[in-house]
C-alpha positions as CSV (number, residue, x, y, z in Angstrom):
1,M,-100.4,68.6,-5.7
2,Q,-100.0,65.0,-6.0
3,I,-96.1,64.2,-5.4
4,V,-94.2,60.7,-5.6
5,L,-90.8,60.2,-4.6
6,V,-88.8,57.3,-6.0
7,S,-86.1,56.3,-3.9
8,G,-84.1,53.1,-3.2
9,L,-80.7,51.2,-4.2
10,S,-78.9,51.9,-7.3
11,G,-80.0,48.9,-9.4
12,S,-82.9,48.3,-7.9
13,G,-85.3,49.8,-10.7
14,K,-85.6,53.4,-9.9
15,S,-85.3,54.2,-13.8
16,I,-88.0,51.9,-14.7
17,A,-90.4,53.4,-12.1
18,I,-89.7,57.0,-13.1
19,A,-90.4,55.8,-16.6
20,V,-93.7,54.3,-15.8
21,L,-94.7,57.7,-13.9
22,E,-93.6,59.7,-16.9
23,D,-95.8,57.7,-19.0
24,S,-98.8,58.1,-16.7
25,G,-98.5,61.8,-17.1
26,Y,-96.4,62.8,-14.2
27,Y,-93.8,65.4,-14.8
28,C,-90.3,63.6,-13.8
29,V,-87.6,64.8,-12.6
30,D,-84.3,62.4,-11.9
31,N,-81.3,62.5,-9.4
32,L,-82.6,65.7,-7.6
33,P,-80.4,66.8,-4.8
34,L,-82.7,66.7,-1.6
35,A,-81.8,70.3,-0.8
36,M,-83.5,71.2,-3.8
37,L,-86.7,69.3,-3.2
38,G,-88.7,72.3,-1.3
39,P,-87.7,75.1,-4.1
40,L,-88.5,72.7,-7.0
41,I,-92.1,72.0,-6.0
42,D,-93.0,75.6,-5.3
43,H,-91.7,76.2,-8.5
44,L,-93.6,73.5,-10.1
45,R,-96.8,74.1,-8.4
46,S,-96.6,78.0,-9.3
47,E,-96.2,76.6,-13.2
48,G,-99.5,74.7,-12.6
49,H,-98.4,71.2,-12.5
50,A,-100.6,68.7,-11.0
51,R,-98.8,65.6,-10.7
52,V,-94.9,65.2,-10.3
53,A,-92.6,62.4,-10.0
54,I,-89.0,62.9,-8.5
55,A,-86.2,60.3,-7.9
56,I,-83.7,60.9,-5.2
57,D,-81.1,58.8,-4.3
58,A,-78.0,58.0,-1.8
59,R,-75.9,60.9,-3.5
60,S,-77.8,63.5,-1.4
61,G,-75.8,62.2,1.4
62,E,-76.8,63.5,5.4
63,R,-79.6,65.4,3.8
64,F,-81.6,62.1,4.0
65,A,-81.6,62.5,7.9
66,H,-84.1,65.5,7.5
67,L,-86.4,63.7,4.8
68,P,-88.9,62.8,7.5
69,E,-89.4,66.4,8.5
70,I,-89.0,67.2,4.7
71,V,-92.1,65.0,3.9
72,E,-94.3,66.2,6.9
73,G,-93.8,69.8,5.8
74,L,-95.0,69.0,2.3
75,R,-97.9,67.0,3.5
76,A,-98.9,69.8,6.0
77,Q,-98.9,72.3,3.2
78,G,-101.6,70.0,1.7
79,H,-99.7,68.0,-1.1
80,D,-100.7,64.4,-1.5
81,L,-97.1,62.8,-1.2
82,R,-96.4,59.2,-0.9
83,V,-92.7,57.5,-1.1
84,I,-91.5,54.4,-3.0
85,F,-88.8,52.6,-2.0
86,L,-87.0,50.3,-4.3
87,E,-84.7,47.9,-2.9
88,A,-83.2,44.2,-3.9
89,K,-80.4,41.8,-2.0
90,T,-77.1,42.5,-2.6
91,L,-76.6,39.3,-5.0
92,S,-79.3,40.5,-7.1
93,L,-77.6,44.0,-7.4
94,V,-74.0,42.6,-7.9
95,K,-75.4,40.4,-10.7
96,R,-77.3,43.3,-12.4
97,F,-74.0,46.0,-12.2
98,S,-71.7,43.0,-13.6
99,E,-74.3,42.5,-16.7
100,T,-74.9,46.2,-17.8
101,R,-71.1,46.8,-16.9
102,R,-72.3,50.0,-15.0
103,R,-70.3,51.5,-12.5
104,H,-72.1,51.8,-8.9
105,P,-72.5,55.7,-8.1
106,L,-70.9,55.3,-4.4
107,S,-67.8,52.6,-6.0
108,S,-64.3,54.2,-6.5
109,D,-61.0,52.7,-6.5
110,T,-60.9,52.1,-2.8
111,V,-64.6,51.2,-2.5
112,S,-65.5,47.7,-3.9
113,L,-69.2,47.4,-5.5
114,Q,-70.5,45.5,-2.4
115,E,-68.8,48.1,-0.1
116,A,-70.5,50.6,-2.2
117,I,-74.0,48.7,-1.9
118,Q,-73.8,48.1,2.0
119,L,-72.8,52.0,2.2
120,E,-75.6,52.9,0.0
121,R,-78.3,51.0,2.4
122,E,-77.2,52.7,5.2
123,R,-77.3,56.4,3.8
124,L,-80.9,55.3,2.6
125,A,-81.8,53.7,6.2
126,D,-83.7,56.5,7.0
127,V,-85.9,56.9,3.8
128,A,-87.2,53.1,3.8
129,P,-89.4,53.7,6.7
130,L,-91.4,56.5,5.4
131,A,-92.2,54.6,2.0
132,H,-93.8,51.4,0.1
133,R,-91.1,49.3,-0.2
134,I,-91.0,47.0,-3.4
135,D,-88.1,44.0,-3.3
136,T,-87.3,43.7,-7.2
137,S,-84.5,41.2,-6.6
138,D,-86.3,38.4,-8.5
139,L,-88.6,40.6,-10.5
140,S,-88.8,41.6,-14.1
141,A,-89.0,44.7,-15.5
142,S,-92.6,44.1,-16.9
143,A,-93.6,43.0,-13.6
144,L,-92.2,46.2,-11.5
145,R,-94.0,48.4,-14.3
146,L,-97.2,46.4,-13.7
147,W,-96.9,47.0,-9.6
148,I,-95.9,50.5,-10.3
149,K,-98.7,51.4,-12.1
150,D,-101.1,49.6,-9.5
151,L,-99.6,51.5,-6.7
152,V,-99.9,54.6,-7.7
153,G,-103.6,54.2,-9.0
154,Q,-104.5,53.7,-5.1
155,D,-106.5,56.3,-3.0
156,R,-104.0,57.8,-0.7
157,S,-106.4,58.9,1.7
158,R,-107.0,55.0,2.4
159,I,-104.6,52.4,3.8
160,T,-103.5,49.9,1.1
161,L,-103.5,46.4,2.0
162,L,-101.5,44.2,-0.2
163,F,-101.0,40.5,-0.1
164,E,-98.1,39.1,-1.5
165,S,-97.3,35.4,-2.3
166,F,-93.5,34.0,-2.4
167,G,-91.4,30.5,-1.8
168,F,-89.2,30.4,0.7
169,K,-86.7,28.7,-1.2
170,H,-86.1,32.1,-3.0
171,G,-85.9,34.2,0.6
172,I,-88.6,36.1,2.4
173,P,-89.5,39.6,0.8
174,L,-87.7,42.7,2.1
175,D,-91.0,44.4,1.8
176,A,-92.8,42.5,3.8
177,D,-94.5,43.9,7.0
178,L,-96.3,40.7,8.3
179,V,-95.0,37.1,7.1
180,F,-96.9,34.1,7.3
181,D,-95.7,30.8,6.6
182,V,-98.1,28.1,5.2
183,R,-95.7,25.1,4.5
184,C,-97.0,23.0,7.2
185,L,-100.1,22.2,4.9
186,P,-100.8,19.6,2.4
187,N,-98.6,20.2,-0.8
188,P,-100.3,20.4,-4.2
189,H,-96.7,19.9,-5.9
190,Y,-96.6,16.2,-5.3
191,V,-100.2,15.7,-6.8
192,A,-99.2,15.1,-10.4
193,E,-102.1,16.3,-11.8
194,L,-101.8,19.8,-9.6
195,R,-98.5,20.0,-10.0
196,P,-98.4,22.5,-12.9
197,L,-101.2,24.6,-11.9
198,T,-101.2,27.9,-9.4
199,G,-103.2,28.5,-6.3
200,R,-105.4,30.5,-9.0
201,D,-106.6,27.3,-10.4
202,A,-109.9,25.5,-9.1
203,P,-108.5,22.2,-8.8
204,V,-105.6,23.1,-6.5
205,Q,-108.3,25.3,-4.6
206,N,-110.5,22.4,-4.2
207,F,-107.5,20.2,-2.9
208,L,-106.5,22.8,-0.3
209,E,-110.3,23.5,0.8
210,A,-110.5,19.9,1.5
211,S,-108.1,20.3,4.3
212,A,-109.3,21.4,7.7
213,D,-105.6,22.5,8.5
214,A,-105.6,24.9,5.8
215,M,-109.3,26.5,6.7
216,A,-108.0,26.7,10.2
217,L,-104.9,28.1,9.0
218,L,-106.9,30.6,6.7
219,A,-109.2,31.7,9.3
220,D,-106.3,32.6,11.7
221,I,-104.4,34.3,9.4
222,R,-107.5,36.4,8.5
223,G,-108.5,37.2,12.1
224,F,-105.1,38.5,12.9
225,V,-104.9,40.8,10.2
226,E,-108.6,41.9,11.2
227,S,-107.7,42.3,14.6
228,W,-104.7,44.4,13.8
229,L,-105.4,46.6,10.8
230,P,-106.7,49.4,12.7
231,C,-103.9,49.6,15.1
232,F,-101.7,50.0,11.5
233,I,-104.2,52.7,10.5
234,R,-104.0,54.7,13.8
235,D,-100.3,54.6,12.9
236,H,-100.9,56.2,10.1
237,R,-99.6,53.6,7.6
238,A,-100.3,54.1,4.1
239,Y,-99.6,50.7,3.0
240,L,-99.4,47.3,4.9
241,T,-97.7,44.1,3.3
242,V,-98.7,40.8,4.0
243,A,-96.4,38.3,2.9
244,I,-97.6,34.7,2.6
245,G,-95.1,31.9,2.2
246,C,-94.8,28.4,1.1
247,T,-92.2,25.8,-0.5
248,G,-92.1,27.2,-4.2
249,G,-94.4,30.2,-4.1
250,Q,-96.9,28.6,-6.8
251,H,-100.0,26.7,-4.9
252,R,-100.4,27.4,-1.2
253,S,-99.1,30.9,-0.6
254,V,-100.9,32.1,-4.3
255,Y,-104.2,30.5,-2.7
256,F,-104.1,32.2,0.3
257,A,-102.8,35.6,-1.0
258,E,-105.9,35.5,-3.4
259,T,-108.3,34.6,-0.7
260,L,-107.2,36.8,2.0
261,A,-107.6,39.7,-0.9
262,A,-111.3,38.7,-1.7
263,A,-112.5,38.6,2.1
264,F,-110.7,42.1,2.5
265,R,-111.3,43.6,-0.7
266,E,-115.1,44.2,0.2
267,R,-114.2,46.7,3.0
268,E,-110.3,47.9,2.3
269,Q,-108.5,49.0,-0.3
270,V,-106.4,45.8,-1.6
271,L,-103.4,44.9,-4.1
272,V,-102.4,41.4,-4.5
273,R,-98.9,40.4,-5.9
274,H,-97.6,37.1,-6.6
275,R,-93.9,37.1,-6.5
276,E,-93.0,33.9,-8.0
277,L,-95.4,33.8,-10.6
278,A,-94.2,37.2,-11.8
């Protein structure tokens, strides 16, 4: 059975992820108590379901400490299981709850919204290391839908190498495993005809490829990832997110992410994300 566990912070997009999976043919269950996960899987398998997506959240409380052994147990039974963890910055979550006028599931008359968010982070601390993490802080709902579709379409038997561009002025992605800073390079933003373009456009690519420093840094980053990727694979990592940052996330980081993805795509399973363009 193909099983996708969706978890993360309230307000980070779990409902969107479950909706995407349901549209993709998964049998979906929302807000399942963790103690019922094993029995539910057994029941759905007996009914012949091949693909299942289950959302679990912080209301399972201390049971989350047992999630690693539950995940390993399901995999030992032969299930193809992956975990997706959605998160966002506290200010983004506060804004979302304020806009929708929803109440946080852990808030109360004595627990403020920000305190509830922090409590939820602490309760879910054991989940994030097991999962592919997605930072939805500055992500639109449509972009998240596309990212979830791309993610579940990957072969789980191989590591997925994900290159993500971002702008430092908007903060480092919470889901990054490796972060590289390319702000030291010549900036196309200061060339009038290049400013409205992105790192996907040929004039910007030509501008950066004419810089010896840019080419040297690109080679160094590629060499670092090539050297250490086998170590991550031996550690049984399902995903490795390599984040490349420049000032605004439009030119240099986009070019680096696209170029590195093209270089590794010949032999690895690769995805590309551009946070600021999304």
